[in-house]
C-alpha positions as CSV (number, residue, x, y, z in Angstrom):
1,M,10.7,-38.7,-34.6
2,M,13.7,-39.4,-32.6
3,L,11.5,-40.9,-29.8
4,N,10.1,-43.1,-31.9
5,K,13.4,-44.9,-32.6
6,G,14.4,-45.8,-28.7
7,V,16.9,-42.2,-28.5
8,D,16.8,-41.1,-25.2
9,A,14.5,-38.2,-24.4
10,T,17.4,-36.3,-23.2
11,L,20.1,-37.0,-25.8
12,T,17.3,-35.6,-28.4
13,K,17.0,-32.5,-26.1
14,F,20.5,-32.1,-25.9
15,L,21.2,-32.5,-29.7
16,G,18.5,-30.2,-30.1
17,S,20.3,-27.7,-27.7
18,I,23.5,-27.9,-29.8
19,I,22.0,-27.0,-33.1
20,K,20.0,-24.5,-31.5
21,I,23.5,-23.1,-30.5
22,G,25.3,-23.9,-33.5
23,I,22.6,-22.0,-36.0
24,I,22.7,-18.6,-33.6
25,A,26.7,-18.6,-33.8
26,F,26.1,-19.2,-37.4
27,V,23.8,-16.3,-37.9
28,V,25.9,-13.8,-35.6
29,M,28.9,-15.0,-37.7
30,A,26.7,-13.8,-40.7
31,V,25.9,-10.6,-39.5
32,I,28.9,-9.4,-38.1
33,S,30.6,-10.5,-41.5
34,R,28.3,-8.6,-43.4
35,L,28.8,-5.1,-41.2
36,G,32.7,-5.2,-42.5
37,I,34.1,-6.8,-38.9
38,E,36.8,-9.2,-39.5
39,T,35.4,-12.7,-38.1
40,T,38.4,-14.6,-38.5
41,S,40.1,-14.6,-35.3
42,F,36.6,-15.0,-33.2
43,V,36.3,-18.0,-35.3
44,A,39.3,-19.4,-34.3
45,V,38.2,-18.8,-30.8
46,L,34.7,-20.1,-31.5
47,G,36.9,-23.8,-32.5
48,A,39.1,-23.5,-29.5
49,V,35.9,-23.6,-27.6
50,G,34.0,-25.9,-29.2
51,L,37.4,-28.5,-28.9
52,A,37.7,-27.6,-25.5
53,I,33.8,-28.5,-24.2
54,G,34.2,-31.5,-26.7
55,F,37.1,-32.9,-24.5
56,A,35.6,-31.9,-21.6
57,L,32.0,-33.8,-22.8
58,Q,34.2,-37.2,-24.1
59,G,33.8,-39.4,-20.9
60,S,29.9,-38.3,-20.1
61,L,29.2,-39.0,-24.0
62,S,31.1,-42.0,-24.5
63,N,28.3,-43.4,-21.5
64,I,25.1,-43.0,-24.1
C-alpha cells in the first residue's frame, strides 16, 4: 500500500520491522505482567533503549 504512494521500499520494510518489534515487546510485557512479575523496571529499560536508538538513528533518518 505504501509503495503506491511514492514511499521508498526500504523505509516501508524498516517501519514494518519496527512495528513488528513493538508488537512482540508489547505481547511479551503483557505475558510477563499476567504471570505476576513486576514489569516497571523492564519498561523503564525498554524506554531508555528506545531513546538511545532514536538518538543513534537521528542523523540517518533525517536524510530520508
